[in-house]
N, CA, C, O and the ligand as a Tripos MOL2 file, in Angstrom:
@<TRIPOS>MOLECULE
protein
  297   295    75     0     0
PROTEIN
NO_CHARGES

@<TRIPOS>ATOM
      1 N           0.6490   -9.8480  -13.0960 N.3       1 MET1
      2 CA          0.0580   -8.4670  -13.4900 C.3       1 MET1
      3 C          -1.2820   -8.0990  -12.7060 C.2       1 MET1
      4 O          -2.1200   -8.9600  -12.4370 O.2       1 MET1
      5 N          -1.4030   -6.9320  -12.4050 N.am      2 THR2
      6 CA         -2.5900   -6.5780  -11.7880 C.3       2 THR2
      7 C          -3.7000   -6.3100  -12.8660 C.2       2 THR2
      8 O          -3.5210   -5.6270  -13.8740 O.2       2 THR2
      9 N          -4.8770   -6.9440  -12.5190 N.am      3 GLN3
     10 CA         -5.9280   -6.9010  -13.3520 C.3       3 GLN3
     11 C          -6.5300   -5.3030  -13.4250 C.2       3 GLN3
     12 O          -6.6420   -4.6550  -12.3850 O.2       3 GLN3
     13 N          -6.8400   -4.8300  -14.5200 N.am      4 PRO4
     14 CA         -7.4620   -3.4070  -14.5660 C.3       4 PRO4
     15 C          -8.5170   -3.2650  -13.4730 C.2       4 PRO4
     16 O          -9.4290   -4.0730  -13.2980 O.2       4 PRO4
     17 N          -8.3080   -2.1620  -12.7550 N.am      5 GLY5
     18 CA         -9.4070   -1.8330  -11.7080 C.3       5 GLY5
     19 C          -9.2390   -2.7050  -10.4300 C.2       5 GLY5
     20 O         -10.0510   -2.6210   -9.5080 O.2       5 GLY5
     21 N          -8.2010   -3.5180  -10.3950 N.am      6 GLN6
     22 CA         -8.1370   -4.2190   -9.2090 C.3       6 GLN6
     23 C          -6.6960   -3.9310   -8.5720 C.2       6 GLN6
     24 O          -5.6670   -4.1320   -9.2180 O.2       6 GLN6
     25 N          -6.6940   -3.4880   -7.3720 N.am      7 THR7
     26 CA         -5.4440   -3.1190   -6.7340 C.3       7 THR7
     27 C          -5.4370   -3.3830   -5.2010 C.2       7 THR7
     28 O          -6.3010   -2.9160   -4.4580 O.2       7 THR7
     29 N          -4.3830   -4.1820   -4.7630 N.am      8 TYR8
     30 CA         -4.1380   -4.3360   -3.4260 C.3       8 TYR8
     31 C          -3.1160   -3.2720   -2.9140 C.2       8 TYR8
     32 O          -2.0740   -3.0440   -3.5280 O.2       8 TYR8
     33 N          -3.4760   -2.6120   -1.7220 N.am      9 ALA9
     34 CA         -2.5560   -1.5000   -1.2860 C.3       9 ALA9
     35 C          -2.5960   -1.6360    0.2590 C.2       9 ALA9
     36 O          -3.6010   -1.8580    0.9350 O.2       9 ALA9
     37 N          -1.2880   -1.4580    0.7100 N.am     10 TRP10
     38 CA         -1.1630   -1.4110    2.2310 C.3      10 TRP10
     39 C          -1.4080    0.0280    2.7110 C.2      10 TRP10
     40 O          -0.7170    0.9220    2.2230 O.2      10 TRP10
     41 N          -2.3230    0.3100    3.6150 N.am     11 CYS11
     42 CA         -2.6790    1.5460    4.0600 C.3      11 CYS11
     43 C          -2.0130    1.8330    5.3620 C.2      11 CYS11
     44 O          -2.3550    1.2200    6.3730 O.2      11 CYS11
     45 N          -1.0070    2.8060    5.3830 N.am     12 PHE12
     46 CA         -0.3620    3.1880    6.5440 C.3      12 PHE12
     47 C          -1.1390    4.0970    7.5600 C.2      12 PHE12
     48 O          -0.7000    4.4270    8.6610 O.2      12 PHE12
     49 N          -2.3130    4.4430    7.0550 N.am     13 SER13
     50 CA         -3.0030    5.2680    8.0210 C.3      13 SER13
     51 C          -4.0120    4.4500    8.7500 C.2      13 SER13
     52 O          -4.2670    4.6510    9.9370 O.2      13 SER13
     53 N          -4.6200    3.4710    7.9920 N.am     14 HIS14
     54 CA         -5.6030    2.5110    8.6470 C.3      14 HIS14
     55 C          -4.8570    1.1990    9.2200 C.2      14 HIS14
     56 O          -5.4190    0.4120    9.9820 O.2      14 HIS14
     57 N          -3.5630    1.0560    8.7810 N.am     15 GLY15
     58 CA         -2.9020   -0.0870    9.3180 C.3      15 GLY15
     59 C          -3.3690   -1.3550    8.8090 C.2      15 GLY15
     60 O          -3.3960   -2.3270    9.5640 O.2      15 GLY15
     61 N          -3.7470   -1.4450    7.5800 N.am     16 GLY16
     62 CA         -4.2590   -2.7500    7.0550 C.3      16 GLY16
     63 C          -4.1660   -2.7220    5.4630 C.2      16 GLY16
     64 O          -3.8070   -1.7220    4.8420 O.2      16 GLY16
     65 N          -4.5030   -3.8420    4.9150 N.am     17 MET17
     66 CA         -4.4430   -4.0740    3.4740 C.3      17 MET17
     67 C          -5.8910   -3.5790    2.8700 C.2      17 MET17
     68 O          -6.9640   -3.9600    3.3370 O.2      17 MET17
     69 N          -5.7670   -2.7120    1.8120 N.am     18 HIS18
     70 CA         -7.0150   -2.2990    1.1190 C.3      18 HIS18
     71 C          -7.0910   -3.0500   -0.1390 C.2      18 HIS18
     72 O          -6.0440   -3.2590   -0.7520 O.2      18 HIS18
     73 N          -8.2970   -3.5120   -0.6290 N.am     19 HIS19
     74 CA         -8.4900   -4.0320   -1.8150 C.3      19 HIS19
     75 C          -9.4800   -3.1270   -2.7570 C.2      19 HIS19
     76 O         -10.6980   -3.1500   -2.5750 O.2      19 HIS19
     77 N          -8.9270   -2.4030   -3.6810 N.am     20 PHE20
     78 CA         -9.6870   -1.5750   -4.4780 C.3      20 PHE20
     79 C         -10.1640   -2.2710   -5.7130 C.2      20 PHE20
     80 O          -9.3690   -2.8720   -6.4360 O.2      20 PHE20
     81 N         -11.3960   -2.2060   -5.9630 N.am     21 THR21
     82 CA        -11.9260   -2.8050   -7.2150 C.3      21 THR21
     83 C         -12.4980   -1.7280   -8.0660 C.2      21 THR21
     84 O         -13.6790   -1.7690   -8.4100 O.2      21 THR21
     85 N         -11.6930   -0.7580   -8.4190 N.am     22 GLY22
     86 CA        -12.1190    0.4290   -9.1030 C.3      22 GLY22
     87 C         -11.3920    1.5580   -8.6190 C.2      22 GLY22
     88 O         -10.1940    1.5000   -8.3410 O.2      22 GLY22
     89 N         -12.1840    2.7170   -8.4980 N.am     23 GLN23
     90 CA        -11.5870    3.9250   -7.9980 C.3      23 GLN23
     91 C         -11.2370    3.7010   -6.4270 C.2      23 GLN23
     92 O         -12.0850    3.3400   -5.6110 O.2      23 GLN23
     93 N          -9.9010    3.9570   -6.1130 N.am     24 PRO24
     94 CA         -9.5890    3.8790   -4.6750 C.3      24 PRO24
     95 C         -10.4740    4.6850   -3.8590 C.2      24 PRO24
     96 O         -10.6400    5.8750   -4.1310 O.2      24 PRO24
     97 N         -11.1140    4.0750   -2.7830 N.am     25 TRP25
     98 CA        -12.0620    4.8060   -1.8610 C.3      25 TRP25
     99 C         -11.3160    5.2980   -0.7010 C.2      25 TRP25
    100 O         -11.8990    6.0270    0.1020 O.2      25 TRP25
    101 N         -10.0940    4.9780   -0.5280 N.am     26 CYS26
    102 CA         -9.3500    5.5190    0.6900 C.3      26 CYS26
    103 C          -8.4860    6.6660    0.2780 C.2      26 CYS26
    104 O          -7.7670    6.5570   -0.7150 O.2      26 CYS26
    105 N          -8.5200    7.7800    1.0040 N.am     27 THR27
    106 CA         -7.7630    9.0050    0.6010 C.3      27 THR27
    107 C          -6.5420    9.1310    1.5420 C.2      27 THR27
    108 O          -5.8710   10.1620    1.4900 O.2      27 THR27
    109 N          -6.2350    8.1850    2.3580 N.am     28 ALA28
    110 CA         -5.1690    8.2020    3.2680 C.3      28 ALA28
    111 C          -3.8660    7.8310    2.5140 C.2      28 ALA28
    112 O          -3.8180    7.9150    1.2860 O.2      28 ALA28
    113 N          -2.7850    7.4100    3.2740 N.am     29 VAL29
    114 CA         -1.5480    7.1020    2.7310 C.3      29 VAL29
    115 C          -1.3900    5.5080    2.5800 C.2      29 VAL29
    116 O          -1.2520    4.7570    3.5460 O.2      29 VAL29
    117 N          -1.4250    5.1260    1.3390 N.am     30 TRP30
    118 CA         -1.2890    3.7580    1.0640 C.3      30 TRP30
    119 C          -0.3830    3.4960   -0.1740 C.2      30 TRP30
    120 O          -0.2380    4.3300   -1.0690 O.2      30 TRP30
    121 N           0.1930    2.3220   -0.1590 N.am     31 VAL31
    122 CA          1.1220    1.9970   -1.2070 C.3      31 VAL31
    123 C           0.5820    0.6870   -2.0360 C.2      31 VAL31
    124 O           0.3180   -0.3660   -1.4550 O.2      31 VAL31
    125 N           0.4600    0.8390   -3.2890 N.am     32 PRO32
    126 CA         -0.1220   -0.2750   -4.0950 C.3      32 PRO32
    127 C           0.8750   -1.3770   -4.4160 C.2      32 PRO32
    128 O           2.0770   -1.1210   -4.4920 O.2      32 PRO32
    129 N           0.4250   -2.5160   -4.5920 N.am     33 PHE33
    130 CA          1.3170   -3.6440   -4.9350 C.3      33 PHE33
    131 C           0.8710   -4.4530   -6.2530 C.2      33 PHE33
    132 O          -0.3260   -4.6580   -6.4530 O.2      33 PHE33
    133 N           1.7290   -4.8520   -7.0320 N.am     34 THR34
    134 CA          1.4260   -5.5750   -8.1550 C.3      34 THR34
    135 C           1.2630   -6.9310   -7.8140 C.2      34 THR34
    136 O           2.1270   -7.7450   -8.1420 O.2      34 THR34
    137 N           0.1270   -7.3080   -7.1170 N.am     35 ALA35
    138 CA         -0.1670   -8.6130   -6.6390 C.3      35 ALA35
    139 C          -1.6310   -8.8750   -7.0620 C.2      35 ALA35
    140 O          -2.4890   -7.9930   -7.0370 O.2      35 ALA35
    141 N          -1.8480  -10.1110   -7.4400 N.am     36 THR36
    142 CA         -3.3170  -10.4640   -7.9020 C.3      36 THR36
    143 C          -4.0610  -11.0780   -6.7470 C.2      36 THR36
    144 O          -5.2710  -11.2700   -6.8680 O.2      36 THR36
    145 N          -3.4000  -11.4200   -5.5740 N.am     37 ASN37
    146 CA         -4.2120  -11.8130   -4.3920 C.3      37 ASN37
    147 C          -3.7590  -11.2670   -3.1490 C.2      37 ASN37
    148 O          -2.6900  -10.6570   -3.1490 O.2      37 ASN37
    149 N          -4.4280  -11.3970   -2.0630 N.am     38 GLU38
    150 CA         -4.1260  -10.6270   -0.8210 C.3      38 GLU38
    151 C          -2.7830  -11.2960   -0.2620 C.2      38 GLU38
    152 O          -1.8660  -10.5790    0.1360 O.2      38 GLU38
    153 N          -2.6960  -12.7060   -0.2460 N.am     39 PRO39
    154 CA         -1.3530  -13.1970    0.3010 C.3      39 PRO39
    155 C          -0.1070  -12.7090   -0.3180 C.2      39 PRO39
    156 O           0.8760  -12.4540    0.3780 O.2      39 PRO39
    157 N          -0.1090  -12.5630   -1.6570 N.am     40 ASP40
    158 CA          0.9520  -12.0820   -2.3630 C.3      40 ASP40
    159 C           1.2990  -10.5800   -2.0650 C.2      40 ASP40
    160 O           2.4400  -10.1280   -1.9680 O.2      40 ASP40
    161 N           0.2080   -9.9340   -1.9460 N.am     41 ALA41
    162 CA          0.3230   -8.4250   -1.5950 C.3      41 ALA41
    163 C           0.8470   -8.3140   -0.0580 C.2      41 ALA41
    164 O           1.6770   -7.4430    0.2020 O.2      41 ALA41
    165 N           0.4180   -9.1060    0.8710 N.am     42 LEU42
    166 CA          1.0080   -8.9950    2.1670 C.3      42 LEU42
    167 C           2.4960   -9.3340    2.1350 C.2      42 LEU42
    168 O           3.3140   -8.7200    2.8190 O.2      42 LEU42
    169 N           2.8200  -10.3540    1.2970 N.am     43 ALA43
    170 CA          4.2850  -10.7680    1.2610 C.3      43 ALA43
    171 C           5.1200   -9.6200    0.8190 C.2      43 ALA43
    172 O           6.1670   -9.2760    1.3660 O.2      43 ALA43
    173 N           4.5230   -9.0050   -0.3070 N.am     44 ALA44
    174 CA          5.2210   -7.9330   -0.9500 C.3      44 ALA44
    175 C           5.3500   -6.7390    0.1520 C.2      44 ALA44
    176 O           6.4130   -6.1250    0.2460 O.2      44 ALA44
    177 N           4.3730   -6.4660    0.8790 N.am     45 LYS45
    178 CA          4.3300   -5.5250    1.9460 C.3      45 LYS45
    179 C           5.4010   -5.8620    3.0030 C.2      45 LYS45
    180 O           6.1460   -5.0030    3.4750 O.2      45 LYS45
    181 N           5.4310   -7.0890    3.3250 N.am     46 GLN46
    182 CA          6.3000   -7.5300    4.4610 C.3      46 GLN46
    183 C           7.8380   -7.4440    3.9890 C.2      46 GLN46
    184 O           8.7410   -7.1310    4.7650 O.2      46 GLN46
    185 N           8.0330   -7.7530    2.6530 N.am     47 HIS47
    186 CA          9.3780   -7.6590    2.0900 C.3      47 HIS47
    187 C           9.7640   -6.1920    2.0560 C.2      47 HIS47
    188 O          10.9170   -5.9210    2.3930 O.2      47 HIS47
    189 N           8.9620   -5.2270    1.6970 N.am     48 ALA48
    190 CA          9.4260   -3.8930    1.4980 C.3      48 ALA48
    191 C           9.3610   -3.1460    2.8260 C.2      48 ALA48
    192 O          10.2620   -2.3590    3.1160 O.2      48 ALA48
    193 N           8.3660   -3.3520    3.6140 N.am     49 TYR49
    194 CA          8.3180   -2.5220    4.8360 C.3      49 TYR49
    195 C           8.2970   -3.3200    6.1190 C.2      49 TYR49
    196 O           8.0720   -2.7050    7.1610 O.2      49 TYR49
    197 N           8.5030   -4.6110    6.1570 N.am     50 GLY50
    198 CA          8.5570   -5.3320    7.4350 C.3      50 GLY50
    199 C           7.3370   -5.3840    8.1250 C.2      50 GLY50
    200 O           6.2990   -5.5140    7.4770 O.2      50 GLY50
    201 N           7.3120   -5.2850    9.5530 N.am     51 ASP51
    202 CA          6.1930   -5.3350   10.3150 C.3      51 ASP51
    203 C           5.4790   -4.0460   10.5680 C.2      51 ASP51
    204 O           4.4490   -4.0390   11.2430 O.2      51 ASP51
    205 N           5.9940   -2.9280   10.0440 N.am     52 ALA52
    206 CA          5.5110   -1.6550   10.2210 C.3      52 ALA52
    207 C           3.9000   -1.6470    9.7050 C.2      52 ALA52
    208 O           3.6070   -2.1360    8.6140 O.2      52 ALA52
    209 N           3.0630   -1.1510   10.4390 N.am     53 ARG53
    210 CA          1.5710   -1.1500   10.1090 C.3      53 ARG53
    211 C           1.2520    0.3820    9.8930 C.2      53 ARG53
    212 O           0.4670    0.7130    9.0040 O.2      53 ARG53
    213 N           1.8170    1.2470   10.6500 N.am     54 PHE54
    214 CA          1.3390    2.6370   10.6460 C.3      54 PHE54
    215 C           2.5590    3.4570   10.0580 C.2      54 PHE54
    216 O           3.6880    2.9890   10.2110 O.2      54 PHE54
    217 N           2.3920    4.6180    9.4150 N.am     55 LEU55
    218 CA          3.3800    5.3720    8.8530 C.3      55 LEU55
    219 C           4.5680    5.7580    9.9280 C.2      55 LEU55
    220 O           5.7540    5.7150    9.6020 O.2      55 LEU55
    221 N           4.1760    6.0970   11.0930 N.am     56 HIS56
    222 CA          5.2040    6.4580   12.0310 C.3      56 HIS56
    223 C           6.1340    5.2570   12.5390 C.2      56 HIS56
    224 O           7.1220    5.4490   13.2470 O.2      56 HIS56
    225 N           5.7270    4.0450   12.1180 N.am     57 GLU57
    226 CA          6.6370    2.9230   12.5250 C.3      57 GLU57
    227 C           7.6670    2.6810   11.3430 C.2      57 GLU57
    228 O           8.4690    1.7520   11.4370 O.2      57 GLU57
    229 N           7.6540    3.4390   10.3250 N.am     58 LEU58
    230 CA          8.6980    3.3570    9.3010 C.3      58 LEU58
    231 C           9.7540    4.3400    9.5320 C.2      58 LEU58
    232 O           9.5040    5.3980   10.1110 O.2      58 LEU58
    233 N          11.0120    4.0200    9.0750 N.am     59 PRO59
    234 CA         12.0870    5.0360    9.0520 C.3      59 PRO59
    235 C          11.7240    6.2570    8.3710 C.2      59 PRO59
    236 O          10.9640    6.1730    7.4060 O.2      59 PRO59
    237 N          12.1380    7.3130    8.7210 N.am     60 VAL60
    238 CA         11.6650    8.6370    8.0040 C.3      60 VAL60
    239 C          11.9470    8.5730    6.4890 C.2      60 VAL60
    240 O          11.1740    9.1250    5.7050 O.2      60 VAL60
    241 N          13.0500    7.9030    6.0600 N.am     61 ARG61
    242 CA         13.2940    7.9000    4.6200 C.3      61 ARG61
    243 C          12.1210    7.0750    3.8960 C.2      61 ARG61
    244 O          11.6470    7.4370    2.8180 O.2      61 ARG61
    245 N          11.6890    5.9050    4.6090 N.am     62 GLN62
    246 CA         10.6730    5.2400    3.9520 C.3      62 GLN62
    247 C           9.2940    5.9530    4.0490 C.2      62 GLN62
    248 O           8.4320    5.7550    3.1930 O.2      62 GLN62
    249 N           9.1060    6.7630    5.0750 N.am     63 GLN63
    250 CA          7.8080    7.4770    5.1230 C.3      63 GLN63
    251 C           7.7160    8.4640    3.9600 C.2      63 GLN63
    252 O           6.6630    8.6750    3.3590 O.2      63 GLN63
    253 N           8.9270    9.0810    3.6650 N.am     64 LEU64
    254 CA          8.8480   10.0040    2.4660 C.3      64 LEU64
    255 C           8.6380    9.2880    1.2080 C.2      64 LEU64
    256 O           7.9430    9.7600    0.3090 O.2      64 LEU64
    257 N           9.2690    8.0750    1.1230 N.am     65 GLU65
    258 CA          9.0910    7.2400   -0.0210 C.3      65 GLU65
    259 C           7.5750    6.8490   -0.2830 C.2      65 GLU65
    260 O           7.0330    6.9510   -1.3830 O.2      65 GLU65
    261 N           7.0330    6.4400    0.7410 N.am     66 VAL66
    262 CA          5.4890    6.0260    0.7710 C.3      66 VAL66
    263 C           4.6970    7.1530    0.3410 C.2      66 VAL66
    264 O           3.7700    6.9980   -0.4540 O.2      66 VAL66
    265 N           5.0450    8.4130    0.8760 N.am     67 ILE67
    266 CA          4.1410    9.5650    0.5160 C.3      67 ILE67
    267 C           4.2710    9.9830   -0.9220 C.2      67 ILE67
    268 O           3.3170   10.4500   -1.5440 O.2      67 ILE67
    269 N           5.5140    9.8030   -1.4610 N.am     68 GLU68
    270 CA          5.8430   10.0800   -2.8300 C.3      68 GLU68
    271 C           5.0200    9.0370   -3.6840 C.2      68 GLU68
    272 O           4.3710    9.4310   -4.6530 O.2      68 GLU68
    273 N           5.0470    7.8130   -3.3520 N.am     69 ILE69
    274 CA          4.3070    6.7480   -4.1210 C.3      69 ILE69
    275 C           2.8970    7.2800   -4.1940 C.2      69 ILE69
    276 O           2.3110    7.4430   -5.2640 O.2      69 ILE69
    277 N           2.3570    7.5550   -2.9690 N.am     70 ARG70
    278 CA          0.9750    7.8580   -2.9570 C.3      70 ARG70
    279 C           0.5470    8.9690   -3.7720 C.2      70 ARG70
    280 O          -0.5460    8.9450   -4.3380 O.2      70 ARG70
    281 N           1.4370   10.0530   -3.8740 N.am     71 GLU71
    282 CA          1.1010   11.1660   -4.7370 C.3      71 GLU71
    283 C           1.0750   10.9050   -6.0960 C.2      71 GLU71
    284 O           0.5120   11.7270   -6.8180 O.2      71 GLU71
    285 N           1.6390    9.7950   -6.6420 N.am     72 THR72
    286 CA          1.5610    9.4680   -8.0070 C.3      72 THR72
    287 C           0.2710    8.7400   -8.4050 C.2      72 THR72
    288 O          -0.0570    8.5220   -9.5710 O.2      72 THR72
    289 N          -0.4720    8.3660   -7.2490 N.am     73 TRP73
    290 CA         -1.8260    7.7890   -7.3610 C.3      73 TRP73
    291 C          -2.8610    8.7810   -6.9500 C.2      73 TRP73
    292 O          -2.9930    9.0810   -5.7640 O.2      73 TRP73
    293 N          -3.6140    9.3080   -7.9080 N.am     74 THR74
    294 CA         -4.6460   10.2870   -7.5300 C.3      74 THR74
    295 C          -5.9880    9.7460   -7.7130 C.2      74 THR74
    296 O          -6.9730   10.4330   -7.4450 O.2      74 THR74
    297 ZN         -6.8890    3.5080    4.2110 Zn       75 ZN75
@<TRIPOS>BOND
     1     1     2 1
     2     2     3 1
     3     3     4 2
     4     3     5 am
     5     5     6 1
     6     6     7 1
     7     7     8 2
     8     7     9 am
     9     9    10 1
    10    10    11 1
    11    11    12 2
    12    11    13 am
    13    13    14 1
    14    14    15 1
    15    15    16 2
    16    15    17 am
    17    17    18 1
    18    18    19 1
    19    19    20 2
    20    19    21 am
    21    21    22 1
    22    22    23 1
    23    23    24 2
    24    23    25 am
    25    25    26 1
    26    26    27 1
    27    27    28 2
    28    27    29 am
    29    29    30 1
    30    30    31 1
    31    31    32 2
    32    31    33 am
    33    33    34 1
    34    34    35 1
    35    35    36 2
    36    35    37 am
    37    37    38 1
    38    38    39 1
    39    39    40 2
    40    39    41 am
    41    41    42 1
    42    42    43 1
    43    43    44 2
    44    43    45 am
    45    45    46 1
    46    46    47 1
    47    47    48 2
    48    47    49 am
    49    49    50 1
    50    50    51 1
    51    51    52 2
    52    51    53 am
    53    53    54 1
    54    54    55 1
    55    55    56 2
    56    55    57 am
    57    57    58 1
    58    58    59 1
    59    59    60 2
    60    59    61 am
    61    61    62 1
    62    62    63 1
    63    63    64 2
    64    63    65 am
    65    65    66 1
    66    66    67 1
    67    67    68 2
    68    67    69 am
    69    69    70 1
    70    70    71 1
    71    71    72 2
    72    71    73 am
    73    73    74 1
    74    74    75 1
    75    75    76 2
    76    75    77 am
    77    77    78 1
    78    78    79 1
    79    79    80 2
    80    79    81 am
    81    81    82 1
    82    82    83 1
    83    83    84 2
    84    83    85 am
    85    85    86 1
    86    86    87 1
    87    87    88 2
    88    87    89 am
    89    89    90 1
    90    90    91 1
    91    91    92 2
    92    91    93 am
    93    93    94 1
    94    94    95 1
    95    95    96 2
    96    95    97 am
    97    97    98 1
    98    98    99 1
    99    99   100 2
   100    99   101 am
   101   101   102 1
   102   102   103 1
   103   103   104 2
   104   103   105 am
   105   105   106 1
   106   106   107 1
   107   107   108 2
   108   107   109 am
   109   109   110 1
   110   110   111 1
   111   111   112 2
   112   111   113 am
   113   113   114 1
   114   114   115 1
   115   115   116 2
   116   115   117 am
   117   117   118 1
   118   118   119 1
   119   119   120 2
   120   119   121 am
   121   121   122 1
   122   122   123 1
   123   123   124 2
   124   123   125 am
   125   125   126 1
   126   126   127 1
   127   127   128 2
   128   127   129 am
   129   129   130 1
   130   130   131 1
   131   131   132 2
   132   131   133 am
   133   133   134 1
   134   134   135 1
   135   135   136 2
   136   135   137 am
   137   137   138 1
   138   138   139 1
   139   139   140 2
   140   139   141 am
   141   141   142 1
   142   142   143 1
   143   143   144 2
   144   143   145 am
   145   145   146 1
   146   146   147 1
   147   147   148 2
   148   147   149 am
   149   149   150 1
   150   150   151 1
   151   151   152 2
   152   151   153 am
   153   153   154 1
   154   154   155 1
   155   155   156 2
   156   155   157 am
   157   157   158 1
   158   158   159 1
   159   159   160 2
   160   159   161 am
   161   161   162 1
   162   162   163 1
   163   163   164 2
   164   163   165 am
   165   165   166 1
   166   166   167 1
   167   167   168 2
   168   167   169 am
   169   169   170 1
   170   170   171 1
   171   171   172 2
   172   171   173 am
   173   173   174 1
   174   174   175 1
   175   175   176 2
   176   175   177 am
   177   177   178 1
   178   178   179 1
   179   179   180 2
   180   179   181 am
   181   181   182 1
   182   182   183 1
   183   183   184 2
   184   183   185 am
   185   185   186 1
   186   186   187 1
   187   187   188 2
   188   187   189 am
   189   189   190 1
   190   190   191 1
   191   191   192 2
   192   191   193 am
   193   193   194 1
   194   194   195 1
   195   195   196 2
   196   195   197 am
   197   197   198 1
   198   198   199 1
   199   199   200 2
   200   199   201 am
   201   201   202 1
   202   202   203 1
   203   203   204 2
   204   203   205 am
   205   205   206 1
   206   206   207 1
   207   207   208 2
   208   207   209 am
   209   209   210 1
   210   210   211 1
   211   211   212 2
   212   211   213 am
   213   213   214 1
   214   214   215 1
   215   215   216 2
   216   215   217 am
   217   217   218 1
   218   218   219 1
   219   219   220 2
   220   219   221 am
   221   221   222 1
   222   222   223 1
   223   223   224 2
   224   223   225 am
   225   225   226 1
   226   226   227 1
   227   227   228 2
   228   227   229 am
   229   229   230 1
   230   230   231 1
   231   231   232 2
   232   231   233 am
   233   233   234 1
   234   234   235 1
   235   235   236 2
   236   235   237 am
   237   237   238 1
   238   238   239 1
   239   239   240 2
   240   239   241 am
   241   241   242 1
   242   242   243 1
   243   243   244 2
   244   243   245 am
   245   245   246 1
   246   246   247 1
   247   247   248 2
   248   247   249 am
   249   249   250 1
   250   250   251 1
   251   251   252 2
   252   251   253 am
   253   253   254 1
   254   254   255 1
   255   255   256 2
   256   255   257 am
   257   257   258 1
   258   258   259 1
   259   259   260 2
   260   259   261 am
   261   261   262 1
   262   262   263 1
   263   263   264 2
   264   263   265 am
   265   265   266 1
   266   266   267 1
   267   267   268 2
   268   267   269 am
   269   269   270 1
   270   270   271 1
   271   271   272 2
   272   271   273 am
   273   273   274 1
   274   274   275 1
   275   275   276 2
   276   275   277 am
   277   277   278 1
   278   278   279 1
   279   279   280 2
   280   279   281 am
   281   281   282 1
   282   282   283 1
   283   283   284 2
   284   283   285 am
   285   285   286 1
   286   286   287 1
   287   287   288 2
   288   287   289 am
   289   289   290 1
   290   290   291 1
   291   291   292 2
   292   291   293 am
   293   293   294 1
   294   294   295 1
   295   295   296 2
@<TRIPOS>SUBSTRUCTURE
     1 MET1         2 RESIDUE 1 A MET
     2 THR2         6 RESIDUE 1 A THR
     3 GLN3        10 RESIDUE 1 A GLN
     4 PRO4        14 RESIDUE 1 A PRO
     5 GLY5        18 RESIDUE 1 A GLY
     6 GLN6        22 RESIDUE 1 A GLN
     7 THR7        26 RESIDUE 1 A THR
     8 TYR8        30 RESIDUE 1 A TYR
     9 ALA9        34 RESIDUE 1 A ALA
    10 TRP10       38 RESIDUE 1 A TRP
    11 CYS11       42 RESIDUE 1 A CYS
    12 PHE12       46 RESIDUE 1 A PHE
    13 SER13       50 RESIDUE 1 A SER
    14 HIS14       54 RESIDUE 1 A HIS
    15 GLY15       58 RESIDUE 1 A GLY
    16 GLY16       62 RESIDUE 1 A GLY
    17 MET17       66 RESIDUE 1 A MET
    18 HIS18       70 RESIDUE 1 A HIS
    19 HIS19       74 RESIDUE 1 A HIS
    20 PHE20       78 RESIDUE 1 A PHE
    21 THR21       82 RESIDUE 1 A THR
    22 GLY22       86 RESIDUE 1 A GLY
    23 GLN23       90 RESIDUE 1 A GLN
    24 PRO24       94 RESIDUE 1 A PRO
    25 TRP25       98 RESIDUE 1 A TRP
    26 CYS26      102 RESIDUE 1 A CYS
    27 THR27      106 RESIDUE 1 A THR
    28 ALA28      110 RESIDUE 1 A ALA
    29 VAL29      114 RESIDUE 1 A VAL
    30 TRP30      118 RESIDUE 1 A TRP
    31 VAL31      122 RESIDUE 1 A VAL
    32 PRO32      126 RESIDUE 1 A PRO
    33 PHE33      130 RESIDUE 1 A PHE
    34 THR34      134 RESIDUE 1 A THR
    35 ALA35      138 RESIDUE 1 A ALA
    36 THR36      142 RESIDUE 1 A THR
    37 ASN37      146 RESIDUE 1 A ASN
    38 GLU38      150 RESIDUE 1 A GLU
    39 PRO39      154 RESIDUE 1 A PRO
    40 ASP40      158 RESIDUE 1 A ASP
    41 ALA41      162 RESIDUE 1 A ALA
    42 LEU42      166 RESIDUE 1 A LEU
    43 ALA43      170 RESIDUE 1 A ALA
    44 ALA44      174 RESIDUE 1 A ALA
    45 LYS45      178 RESIDUE 1 A LYS
    46 GLN46      182 RESIDUE 1 A GLN
    47 HIS47      186 RESIDUE 1 A HIS
    48 ALA48      190 RESIDUE 1 A ALA
    49 TYR49      194 RESIDUE 1 A TYR
    50 GLY50      198 RESIDUE 1 A GLY
    51 ASP51      202 RESIDUE 1 A ASP
    52 ALA52      206 RESIDUE 1 A ALA
    53 ARG53      210 RESIDUE 1 A ARG
    54 PHE54      214 RESIDUE 1 A PHE
    55 LEU55      218 RESIDUE 1 A LEU
    56 HIS56      222 RESIDUE 1 A HIS
    57 GLU57      226 RESIDUE 1 A GLU
    58 LEU58      230 RESIDUE 1 A LEU
    59 PRO59      234 RESIDUE 1 A PRO
    60 VAL60      238 RESIDUE 1 A VAL
    61 ARG61      242 RESIDUE 1 A ARG
    62 GLN62      246 RESIDUE 1 A GLN
    63 GLN63      250 RESIDUE 1 A GLN
    64 LEU64      254 RESIDUE 1 A LEU
    65 GLU65      258 RESIDUE 1 A GLU
    66 VAL66      262 RESIDUE 1 A VAL
    67 ILE67      266 RESIDUE 1 A ILE
    68 GLU68      270 RESIDUE 1 A GLU
    69 ILE69      274 RESIDUE 1 A ILE
    70 ARG70      278 RESIDUE 1 A ARG
    71 GLU71      282 RESIDUE 1 A GLU
    72 THR72      286 RESIDUE 1 A THR
    73 TRP73      290 RESIDUE 1 A TRP
    74 THR74      294 RESIDUE 1 A THR
    75 ZN75       297 GROUP 0 **** ****
C-alpha cells in the first residue's frame, strides 16, 4: 500500500522517477505506482512500460493510456 501523501511516479516528460511527498509538484505526464520504495516502483515501471523513458518512446496506444491515467490525478 502507498502511504498517504507518498507517491512514486514515472515521469515521461522528464524521463525519470518522481517521488512526491504531498501535492505532486510536476505538472507534466507521469504515471503513479503503488510502491512504497523506489526499486519497487522502478520494477513496476519496467514491467508496464519496458525501457521507454519518454512519452514518444511508447507505442501510441500506451501514450494515450498514460495520458488518461495522468488526467485522473489532478
Ligand atoms: Zn516530471
